[in-house]
N, C-alpha and C positions, 0 to 999 in steps of 0.2 A: 661526135656520134653518141649516139645510144647503144648502151649494152644491147646484147641478145633477147630478144624481148622471152626467151624461156627464165633467164637470168632477173627477172623485172619486176618478178610478185605478181599484185593485182593490177589489172588494169583502170585506166580511169575513167575508160570506157569501152563498153564493149557490146556491139551490135551484132546478134547472132540469128541467122538466116531469116533473113527481112526479106517482107514481102509486101508489094503495092502495085493494084494493077489500075487500070482506067477504062471500062468497057472489056474487050476480052484482049487487051494490050498488059504485058508483064514491064512493067516500067522496072521495077525491083525484083528480082527472083532469085531467093533464097542465097542475098548478101552476107556475107559475115564480115568484121573488119573489127580492131580497136585500135586504140592511142594509150599512148601512156602519160604520165605527167613529163613536163619540160623537153616535148617531142611534138614535131611539125608531120601529119602525114597528109599526103597530097590526096586530094580526090579527084582523077582523072579520067576523059573520056569524052568521045566525039556529041556534041548536041542530040541528045534522047539516048544516050548511054544509059541513063538513070543516077547520074552523080549526086545530080541535086535534087531530086527524089528523094534520095536515100538520106541526103543531110537533112531535108524539110523535115521527116519523119522523126529524124535527135531532135529537133528542132520546136515539135508540135505544131506545125505548120499543117501536116497530113497527117492523118489517122492512119495505121499502117495497118494490114490485112492480116498479116500473122510474123512471126518473130518475137522476139525479145529486147528490150534493151538495159547493162546493166551499168549503174555508175557506183565506182569502186566496192564492186562486186556483188552490191545489192540490187533486185530488180528493179528498175524503177516504170513509173507507171506516167507515160507520157501522150496525152490527149491534146494540150493544148500549149501555144507557148506559155502559158500562165505557169503551167507543170514545168515547162522545161527550166524554167528560171528558179523554181524553186528547187532544182539540183544543178545550180550554178551554169548552166547552160545559157550562152548567149549568141547571138548570131550579129555577125556586122555585112551587112549587103552591098552587094555593089554600089547601089544609089545611096548609101550611108546614115539614109532616114535623118536628116539634119534638116534642123529648122533653119533656112538659110539667114531670115532677117534677125537672128539671135546671136549674140556670143558665146564662147565655150562655155562660161559657167553654166547660162541660162539653157544650153543644149543638154549637160551634163546632167543634170538636173530637170529636165523639162517632164512633168508629170511629177516629179517625184522631190518638188523645191522646198529648202530647206526654211523654216517659218521662224519665227521671233515668239517670245510668252506671249505678245499682245495678238499673233496669228496673221501677220506679214511675214510677207516673202523677205528673207535674210539676206541679201544679194553680196553685204560684205562676206559673212560664213561661206557662201556658194563659191565667191571668186578664190576666198584662202584656200578651201578643200580643194578646188579645180587646180591653184597652184600647186599644192601638194602633190596631186595626182600625176601632173603635168614633169614635175621636176624628178620622180623616179622614171616614166616614161618618156620623155622627150624634154629633157632639161634646157634645150635653146628654144623653145619655143616659148615666144614671147609677147604674141596677138592677143592678149587677154579681153581686150574691150573691141575688136571688129567683128563683124556681124562674121558669121562663117562661108557669107556668100563670097565675101573677099581673102578668105585662104585659099591658100595652094591645095592640090590635090593632097599632100603627103598631111599637111597639117590638118585637114580634116579628116583624115584617115586617125591623126594622132586622139582628137578632140572621141570621134566614136568608139575608138580602142578604151581611150580614157573612161569615159561612162560606163563600158560594159566591165572592167576592170575595178572601177569605184564601188560598183554594187555584188563583187565577191564574185566574179567568174571564174569558173574554172576550167570549164571548155567552151572554148570558143569554135566558131565555123567562121571562117573567112572568103566570102565570096569574090575570087580575082581580083584581090587586096589591092593589082599594081596595074591592072588593066588602065589605059591612057595615060599614064604616069609618064614622065621624063626619067633619064637617068638618076638625077639628084633624087628625086621624092621617090623614086623605086627604093633607092640606098637608106633612107629615111625608113621606109618602110620594112624594110628589112632591118634596121636595126632596134625598130619596135618589137618585131616578130623575136629577136634574141632575146630581147630582155623582159618580154614574156613568157619564153621557154628557162631566162635563168631564174624566174618567182615561180619556176614549178606551174607554167599551164598548159594545158595539152590543145593543142590546134590540130583542126580539119581544114585542112587550105582548098576548096574548090579550081582549079585552072585548067585552064588550056595549053598552058604556054608552058611546054617543058623545060625552058632553059631557067625558068623562075622557079619551077617543082625541084631543079636539082641544085640550084643555088640553095632555096628556103628549107625543102625537107627532109626530112630522115628516112623517112620512107613512102614509098607511092601506092597505091590503091588504084589498080587500072578495072574500069567497067567499060562491058561493049555489050549493046542491045538486053542491059538490065542485070545480065549477072555479072559477077566479078571474074578478072581474069586473073589475077591476082596479086599478091602484095611483094613488094621489092624494097633493097635498102637500097638508098639513090648512090651512095659513094661505092658500090659493086655491080651498077651497071652501067651501060652508057645512054645516051639518048637514043640512038636505034634502038636499041634494045625496048626501052618505053613506049617509041613509036612502033613498034614491033606489035607489042599489047596490047596500042589503041587501034591499030588499022587492022594486022590481022587476028588479034586474040590469042597473040601465041607469047606461051610463055618462054622467058630467056632461058639457057642451061645453067645460068648461077647467079646468084643475088637474090634469091628470093626467101621473103622473112614470113 
């Protein structure tokens, strides 16, 4: 588990006083959260709590109405997904955004293909690079020539995560990465997340599943009605504590971070 946040120096990313409204509805209202290298922070709440809107402001999918974003202590100007990528922020959506008819290498380099000196797509080099990154993240992956439609859920996650890491992601936003996965596939994704943490990446994990948050996250930030209920260290609170934050908006007596 990570050290106390006050002992850890500058956050990898900090979102301060974030605000976003749609019409008269405050989807995100004065929310401040942060993330440190090698840490997973769960972002929880009922549908409509504001967690996805908050993360979409970090990813550049939504423009914020107010607040500031800092990356490595420097203010970041993020108004589009392209801006976010300039700050090494990548999002892995639940749908994964993979081209089903293409193999792992073609997906990893989709839109950013490597080419030969003659200007032709260099399939051999793309496969070699894909094998290198997979060896770091998921050494058991061997289905390099299979269209991703034929891969398991965990293997597809491996491809999506590898694509982000290859292109230098330092901050990952993961949207329910274990949804609809079986026990073995969930364990595979958990191993991937552990490997990313070991490499110093920071991960915001959007989820509904308290069990997964307890298993995968170091801290959890709970939102309700657009506001932050609080942030807790998951190993110092119970699942019932987190449930009380989600349903009642009630902070636990201990474990606040």
